[in-house]
RONUPA-695259 format. One record per residue (C-alpha): x, y, z; residue in three letters. Coordinates in pm, whole numbers, plus 32768, in hexadecimal, padded with zeros to 4 digits. Example, Ala and Ser with C-alpha at 12.3 -4.5 7.8 and 13.67 -1.06 7.14 Angstrom:
2
+------+------+------+---------+
!   px !   py !   pz ! residuo !
+------+------+------+---------+
! 84CE ! 7E3E ! 830C !     ALA !
! 8557 ! 7F96 ! 82CA !     SER !
+------+------+------+---------+
% end
This chain:
318
+------+------+------+---------+
!   px !   py !   pz ! residuo !
+------+------+------+---------+
! 9F3D ! 98DF ! 98DA !     UNK !
! 9F34 ! 9963 ! 978F !     UNK !
! 9EEB ! 9AE3 ! 97C2 !     UNK !
! 9E30 ! 9B03 ! 967E !     UNK !
! 9D58 ! 99AE ! 96D7 !     UNK !
! 9D21 ! 9A50 ! 9837 !     UNK !
! 9C84 ! 9B79 ! 97C9 !     UNK !
! 9B9F ! 9AD9 ! 96E2 !     UNK !
! 9B1F ! 99F9 ! 97F4 !     UNK !
! 9AE6 ! 9B30 ! 98C8 !     UNK !
! 9A33 ! 9BDE ! 97C9 !     UNK !
! 9948 ! 9AB3 ! 9797 !     UNK !
! 9901 ! 9A95 ! 990C !     UNK !
! 98A3 ! 9C00 ! 9918 !     UNK !
! 97A0 ! 9BE3 ! 980A !     UNK !
! 96F3 ! 9AB2 ! 98A8 !     UNK !
! 96E5 ! 9B6B ! 99F4 !     UNK !
! 9651 ! 9C9A ! 9947 !     UNK !
! 9555 ! 9BA8 ! 98BF !     UNK !
! 94F9 ! 9B10 ! 9A21 !     UNK !
! 94C3 ! 9C51 ! 9AAE !     UNK !
! 93C9 ! 9CCC ! 99A1 !     UNK !
! 9303 ! 9B93 ! 99CA !     UNK !
! 92FD ! 9BB2 ! 9B4F !     UNK !
! 928E ! 9D15 ! 9B1A !     UNK !
! 911A ! 9D65 ! 9B45 !     UNK !
! 905A ! 9D11 ! 99F1 !     UNK !
! 8F29 ! 9DFF ! 9976 !     UNK !
! 8DDD ! 9D60 ! 9982 !     UNK !
! 8D60 ! 9CA5 ! 9840 !     UNK !
! 8C2D ! 9D72 ! 97C2 !     UNK !
! 8B38 ! 9C76 ! 970B !     UNK !
! 8AB2 ! 9D16 ! 95C5 !     UNK !
! 8980 ! 9CB4 ! 94FB !     UNK !
! 8A6D ! 9C39 ! 93DC !     UNK !
! 8B1F ! 9B54 ! 94CA !     UNK !
! 89E6 ! 9ACD ! 956A !     UNK !
! 895F ! 9A76 ! 93FE !     UNK !
! 8AB4 ! 99B7 ! 93A7 !     UNK !
! 8AB2 ! 98FA ! 94E4 !     UNK !
! 892C ! 989C ! 94AF !     UNK !
! 896C ! 9834 ! 934A !     UNK !
! 8A99 ! 9756 ! 93BE !     UNK !
! 89C9 ! 96B1 ! 94C6 !     UNK !
! 88BB ! 964B ! 93E0 !     UNK !
! 89B4 ! 95C1 ! 92DB !     UNK !
! 8A19 ! 94F4 ! 93F4 !     UNK !
! 88D5 ! 9483 ! 9448 !     UNK !
! 888E ! 9439 ! 92EF !     UNK !
! 89B6 ! 9377 ! 92BD !     UNK !
! 897E ! 92AE ! 93F7 !     UNK !
! 880A ! 9266 ! 937B !     UNK !
! 8893 ! 91E1 ! 9228 !     UNK !
! 8985 ! 90FA ! 92D0 !     UNK !
! 8866 ! 907A ! 93BF !     UNK !
! 8787 ! 9040 ! 9276 !     UNK !
! 889D ! 8FA8 ! 91BF !     UNK !
! 88E1 ! 8EAC ! 92EC !     UNK !
! 876A ! 8E4F ! 9310 !     UNK !
! 8752 ! 8DFD ! 9197 !     UNK !
! 8895 ! 8D4B ! 917F !     UNK !
! 88D9 ! 8CDB ! 92BC !     UNK !
! 8798 ! 8C0C ! 92E9 !     UNK !
! 8724 ! 8CE1 ! 9418 !     UNK !
! 85EB ! 8DDA ! 9439 !     UNK !
! 8478 ! 8DE2 ! 93B4 !     UNK !
! 84E0 ! 8E46 ! 9251 !     UNK !
! 85A5 ! 8D11 ! 9224 !     UNK !
! 84B4 ! 8C2A ! 929C !     UNK !
! 83A2 ! 8CCC ! 91BF !     UNK !
! 849C ! 8CA7 ! 907F !     UNK !
! 8512 ! 8B43 ! 90D1 !     UNK !
! 8388 ! 8ADA ! 90EB !     UNK !
! 835A ! 8B8A ! 8FA2 !     UNK !
! 8465 ! 8AEA ! 8EF5 !     UNK !
! 8411 ! 897C ! 8F76 !     UNK !
! 8290 ! 89D1 ! 8F01 !     UNK !
! 833A ! 8A1F ! 8DA6 !     UNK !
! 8406 ! 88F0 ! 8D9A !     UNK !
! 82EA ! 87FB ! 8DF6 !     UNK !
! 821E ! 889D ! 8CE0 !     UNK !
! 8333 ! 8864 ! 8BF4 !     UNK !
! 8360 ! 86FA ! 8C6F !     UNK !
! 81F1 ! 86B1 ! 8C28 !     UNK !
! 821D ! 874B ! 8ACF !     UNK !
! 833F ! 867D ! 8A83 !     UNK !
! 82A4 ! 8548 ! 8B1C !     UNK !
! 8177 ! 8579 ! 8A28 !     UNK !
! 824C ! 85B2 ! 8901 !     UNK !
! 831B ! 8486 ! 8949 !     UNK !
! 81D8 ! 83A7 ! 8963 !     UNK !
! 814D ! 843E ! 881D !     UNK !
! 829B ! 83DF ! 876E !     UNK !
! 828A ! 828C ! 87FB !     UNK !
! 8117 ! 825F ! 8790 !     UNK !
! 816E ! 82D0 ! 8631 !     UNK !
! 82A0 ! 81D9 ! 8615 !     UNK !
! 81AD ! 80C1 ! 8697 !     UNK !
! 80B0 ! 810C ! 8580 !     UNK !
! 81B3 ! 8112 ! 8482 !     UNK !
! 8253 ! 7FDE ! 84D7 !     UNK !
! 80E6 ! 7F40 ! 84E0 !     UNK !
! 80C6 ! 7FD3 ! 8370 !     UNK !
! 81F5 ! 7F4E ! 8317 !     UNK !
! 81B8 ! 7DEE ! 8394 !     UNK !
! 8063 ! 7DE8 ! 82CA !     UNK !
! 810D ! 7E50 ! 819D !     UNK !
! 8213 ! 7D5A ! 81B8 !     UNK !
! 811C ! 7C50 ! 81F9 !     UNK !
! 8035 ! 7CD9 ! 80D1 !     UNK !
! 816F ! 7CD9 ! 7FEF !     UNK !
! 81B0 ! 7B66 ! 804C !     UNK !
! 8056 ! 7B13 ! 7FFD !     UNK !
! 8067 ! 7BB2 ! 7EA8 !     UNK !
! 81A2 ! 7B21 ! 7E44 !     UNK !
! 8132 ! 79AE ! 7EA2 !     UNK !
! 7FE2 ! 79F8 ! 7DEB !     UNK !
! 80AB ! 7A61 ! 7CC1 !     UNK !
! 8184 ! 7939 ! 7CB2 !     UNK !
! 8076 ! 7843 ! 7CC3 !     UNK !
! 7FAD ! 78F3 ! 7BBF !     UNK !
! 80D8 ! 7902 ! 7ACE !     UNK !
! 810B ! 778B ! 7B0C !     UNK !
! 7F94 ! 7733 ! 7AD7 !     UNK !
! 7F99 ! 781D ! 7993 !     UNK !
! 80CE ! 7768 ! 7927 !     UNK !
! 8179 ! 78B4 ! 78C1 !     UNK !
! 82E6 ! 78D4 ! 785B !     UNK !
! 8400 ! 790C ! 7959 !     UNK !
! 843E ! 7A59 ! 7990 !     UNK !
! 82FF ! 7AE7 ! 78E5 !     UNK !
! 8257 ! 7B1D ! 7A59 !     UNK !
! 8391 ! 7B23 ! 7B3A !     UNK !
! 8301 ! 7B49 ! 7CA6 !     UNK !
! 844C ! 7AE5 ! 7D2F !     UNK !
! 8519 ! 7C16 ! 7CCB !     UNK !
! 84E4 ! 7D97 ! 7D3F !     UNK !
! 8444 ! 7E55 ! 7C36 !     UNK !
! 850E ! 7F15 ! 7B3D !     UNK !
! 8517 ! 808C ! 7B6A !     UNK !
! 85F2 ! 81B0 ! 7AF4 !     UNK !
! 85D6 ! 8315 ! 7A80 !     UNK !
! 86AD ! 845C ! 7A8C !     UNK !
! 8722 ! 84E2 ! 7BDE !     UNK !
! 8654 ! 8622 ! 7C3C !     UNK !
! 8697 ! 870E ! 7D58 !     UNK !
! 85AB ! 871A ! 7E74 !     UNK !
! 856F ! 871D ! 7FE4 !     UNK !
! 8608 ! 85EC ! 809F !     UNK !
! 850A ! 8517 ! 817E !     UNK !
! 84E5 ! 8586 ! 82DB !     UNK !
! 8537 ! 840B ! 835A !     UNK !
! 8601 ! 838F ! 8232 !     UNK !
! 860A ! 821B ! 8292 !     UNK !
! 8499 ! 81F0 ! 82EA !     UNK !
! 842E ! 82D5 ! 81C7 !     UNK !
! 8512 ! 8210 ! 80D3 !     UNK !
! 8498 ! 80C4 ! 8148 !     UNK !
! 8329 ! 811E ! 8136 !     UNK !
! 8358 ! 819E ! 7FD2 !     UNK !
! 8404 ! 8062 ! 7F72 !     UNK !
! 82E7 ! 7F85 ! 7FEA !     UNK !
! 81F6 ! 8063 ! 7F5D !     UNK !
! 829D ! 802C ! 7E08 !     UNK !
! 82D9 ! 7EC8 ! 7E35 !     UNK !
! 813F ! 7EAF ! 7E7A !     UNK !
! 80F4 ! 7F8A ! 7D64 !     UNK !
! 81C7 ! 7EBB ! 7C66 !     UNK !
! 8143 ! 7D6F ! 7CE9 !     UNK !
! 7FD1 ! 7DEC ! 7CB4 !     UNK !
! 8036 ! 7E5D ! 7B5B !     UNK !
! 80AF ! 7CFD ! 7B04 !     UNK !
! 7F99 ! 7C54 ! 7BA5 !     UNK !
! 7EAE ! 7D35 ! 7AF3 !     UNK !
! 7F3E ! 7CE1 ! 79AF !     UNK !
! 7F64 ! 7B65 ! 7A14 !     UNK !
! 7DF9 ! 7B68 ! 7A54 !     UNK !
! 7D90 ! 7C01 ! 7905 !     UNK !
! 7E78 ! 7AFB ! 7856 !     UNK !
! 7DC7 ! 79E0 ! 790E !     UNK !
! 7C6F ! 7A59 ! 78DC !     UNK !
! 7CAE ! 7A82 ! 7768 !     UNK !
! 7D40 ! 793F ! 7770 !     UNK !
! 7C25 ! 78A2 ! 783C !     UNK !
! 7B2C ! 7962 ! 775A !     UNK !
! 7BD5 ! 78E9 ! 7611 !     UNK !
! 7BCA ! 7767 ! 76BD !     UNK !
! 7A6C ! 7789 ! 7731 !     UNK !
! 79E9 ! 780B ! 75E3 !     UNK !
! 7A82 ! 7712 ! 750D !     UNK !
! 79C0 ! 75D5 ! 74EE !     UNK !
! 7A67 ! 74B1 ! 75AC !     UNK !
! 79F2 ! 7369 ! 7641 !     UNK !
! 78BA ! 7278 ! 7601 !     UNK !
! 775D ! 72E4 ! 75EB !     UNK !
! 76F1 ! 71D8 ! 76BD !     UNK !
! 7760 ! 7133 ! 7808 !     UNK !
! 7748 ! 6FD8 ! 7793 !     UNK !
! 771D ! 6F32 ! 7639 !     UNK !
! 77F0 ! 6EEC ! 7505 !     UNK !
! 7833 ! 6F71 ! 739F !     UNK !
! 774C ! 6EC3 ! 72BD !     UNK !
! 77A2 ! 6F87 ! 7183 !     UNK !
! 78CE ! 705B ! 7126 !     UNK !
! 78FB ! 7196 ! 7068 !     UNK !
! 7920 ! 7184 ! 6EE6 !     UNK !
! 78B5 ! 70B2 ! 6DD4 !     UNK !
! 77CA ! 6F84 ! 6E3D !     UNK !
! 76A4 ! 6EA8 ! 6DB0 !     UNK !
! 756A ! 6F4D ! 6DEB !     UNK !
! 74A1 ! 6E75 ! 6EEB !     UNK !
! 7361 ! 6EB5 ! 6E37 !     UNK !
! 73AE ! 6E97 ! 6CD7 !     UNK !
! 7502 ! 6DD7 ! 6CB9 !     UNK !
! 75A7 ! 6EFE ! 6BE7 !     UNK !
! 76E6 ! 6FA2 ! 6C40 !     UNK !
! 76A2 ! 70FB ! 6CEE !     UNK !
! 777F ! 71E3 ! 6DB5 !     UNK !
! 7736 ! 71DD ! 6F2D !     UNK !
! 778F ! 7320 ! 6FC1 !     UNK !
! 77A9 ! 72B5 ! 7136 !     UNK !
! 77CE ! 71A2 ! 7220 !     UNK !
! 76C9 ! 70C4 ! 72C7 !     UNK !
! 76B9 ! 7064 ! 741E !     UNK !
! 75F6 ! 6F46 ! 7487 !     UNK !
! 755A ! 6F72 ! 75D1 !     UNK !
! 7439 ! 6EFE ! 76AB !     UNK !
! 72F0 ! 6FB1 ! 7670 !     UNK !
! 72D8 ! 70CE ! 775A !     UNK !
! 741E ! 70FD ! 77DF !     UNK !
! 74B2 ! 724B ! 77C7 !     UNK !
! 7548 ! 7315 ! 769E !     UNK !
! 7664 ! 73F2 ! 770C !     UNK !
! 76F3 ! 753D ! 7686 !     UNK !
! 7857 ! 7500 ! 762E !     UNK !
! 78B8 ! 7680 ! 766C !     UNK !
! 783B ! 77C5 ! 7704 !     UNK !
! 7755 ! 7895 ! 7625 !     UNK !
! 7613 ! 7920 ! 75C0 !     UNK !
! 74E0 ! 783F ! 7545 !     UNK !
! 74A4 ! 78D5 ! 73EC !     UNK !
! 739A ! 77CE ! 735E !     UNK !
! 72A9 ! 76DF ! 73E0 !     UNK !
! 7189 ! 763C ! 7339 !     UNK !
! 7121 ! 7509 ! 7246 !     UNK !
! 71E8 ! 7512 ! 710D !     UNK !
! 7171 ! 73FB ! 7024 !     UNK !
! 7284 ! 72E4 ! 6FFF !     UNK !
! 7342 ! 736F ! 7145 !     UNK !
! 71E2 ! 7352 ! 7222 !     UNK !
! 71F8 ! 7423 ! 734F !     UNK !
! 7336 ! 74D5 ! 734B !     UNK !
! 740C ! 75C5 ! 7416 !     UNK !
! 751B ! 76AD ! 739C !     UNK !
! 760B ! 775D ! 7479 !     UNK !
! 76FD ! 7875 ! 7400 !     UNK !
! 784F ! 7882 ! 74C3 !     UNK !
! 7907 ! 7999 ! 741A !     UNK !
! 7A30 ! 79B5 ! 734E !     UNK !
! 796E ! 791F ! 7232 !     UNK !
! 78FD ! 77F1 ! 72EC !     UNK !
! 77B0 ! 774C ! 72E4 !     UNK !
! 774B ! 760D ! 735A !     UNK !
! 7600 ! 7533 ! 7303 !     UNK !
! 7542 ! 7417 ! 73C4 !     UNK !
! 742F ! 736C ! 731D !     UNK !
! 7327 ! 726D ! 7321 !     UNK !
! 72C3 ! 72C2 ! 748B !     UNK !
! 71A6 ! 7228 ! 7533 !     UNK !
! 717A ! 737E ! 761A !     UNK !
! 7221 ! 74D3 ! 760F !     UNK !
! 7285 ! 7554 ! 774A !     UNK !
! 7317 ! 76BC ! 76F6 !     UNK !
! 7266 ! 77E8 ! 7641 !     UNK !
! 730E ! 78CF ! 752C !     UNK !
! 73CE ! 79E5 ! 75C7 !     UNK !
! 7424 ! 7922 ! 7705 !     UNK !
! 7595 ! 7903 ! 7785 !     UNK !
! 7621 ! 77AB ! 77B9 !     UNK !
! 7775 ! 7751 ! 7836 !     UNK !
! 784E ! 760B ! 77F9 !     UNK !
! 778D ! 74D3 ! 786F !     UNK !
! 7633 ! 7574 ! 7891 !     UNK !
! 7521 ! 7495 ! 7835 !     UNK !
! 746F ! 7513 ! 76FD !     UNK !
! 7392 ! 7409 ! 7695 !     UNK !
! 7331 ! 728C ! 76BB !     UNK !
! 7390 ! 7179 ! 75DA !     UNK !
! 7290 ! 710C ! 74D1 !     UNK !
! 7255 ! 709E ! 7378 !     UNK !
! 7195 ! 71B3 ! 72D5 !     UNK !
! 71B9 ! 7214 ! 7167 !     UNK !
! 726C ! 7134 ! 7073 !     UNK !
! 72FD ! 7044 ! 7178 !     UNK !
! 7317 ! 6EBD ! 718C !     UNK !
! 732A ! 6EBD ! 7307 !     UNK !
! 737B ! 6F8A ! 744F !     UNK !
! 74D4 ! 7052 ! 741A !     UNK !
! 7543 ! 71B6 ! 73FF !     UNK !
! 75AF ! 7243 ! 72BF !     UNK !
! 76C8 ! 7326 ! 731C !     UNK !
! 7768 ! 7427 ! 7223 !     UNK !
! 7876 ! 7522 ! 724B !     UNK !
! 7880 ! 7669 ! 7153 !     UNK !
! 7976 ! 775E ! 7148 !     UNK !
! 7915 ! 78A2 ! 7072 !     UNK !
! 77F9 ! 77D2 ! 7009 !     UNK !
! 78CA ! 76CD ! 6F69 !     UNK !
! 78A1 ! 7561 ! 7008 !     UNK !
! 79D9 ! 74CF ! 70A0 !     UNK !
! 7A2E ! 7379 ! 711C !     UNK !
! 79BE ! 736E ! 7284 !     UNK !
! 7A96 ! 724B ! 72DB !     UNK !
! 7BD7 ! 7322 ! 7305 !     UNK !
! 7ADF ! 7400 ! 7409 !     UNK !
! 7A69 ! 72DA ! 74B7 !     UNK !
! 7BC1 ! 725D ! 750C !     UNK !
! 7C15 ! 73AE ! 75C7 !     UNK !
+------+------+------+---------+
% end
């Protein structure tokens, strides 16, 4: 054995032996001071607090204990309330969508009817092609402006487009109605047709031989021979401007139609209208007779424009 190594071993052995003797020796009693007691108490309370916290955490997250049952029940109630609110919102949305769909359907049906009516009126009025075109969408335009976007772009855009189309059709129909009414009014106030339902022309407009003295005379109307007592008819809409017994005309009726037109019906047996009455085309205004300067039952029919006599034959043929 190496002498140095052996001496080192002996010294370590002696050291541990001394430690063992000290350990086995009688130790002095431990005195529990107030400071040490407070320290131990604080440590114990800390341990108890940690254990209580661990138990509460286990009760909350581990699914056991009275607190977890109360919390889960409360959460379930909150979820049930939220589900009910969500169901109501979904039902409201469905109802609104259904209402909008119904509105869109009605607007489409209205637009189809307006288009059909417009096309029919255009054909009846014999307007030029393209003047009132109900088959093309309305022409729109304008500068681009900034603004908020629609909440529901597709539905909002569709409704706006249909509203614009309906407005355009309404404007076109209004203009078309005014045009037709103007044309109809113009047609109704212009004399046209025969003043009797049956009969024949017995004397024309212009120069003729006077039936009483045989001289040449100007005949400013047309004579319609007809059965006594048959109806004399207005040839256009207007207002009765004169009735009475006027010498050679006998019992006469004058109707003012507007736009300068006046018609005169003479030699009547009886007058059926009074001054100021409104008459329409085809209304009976008198009965055929032979009053005044007349050789037989007939109607003397005149047409005047701005006070000047015109040939009634051109109006009779309308």
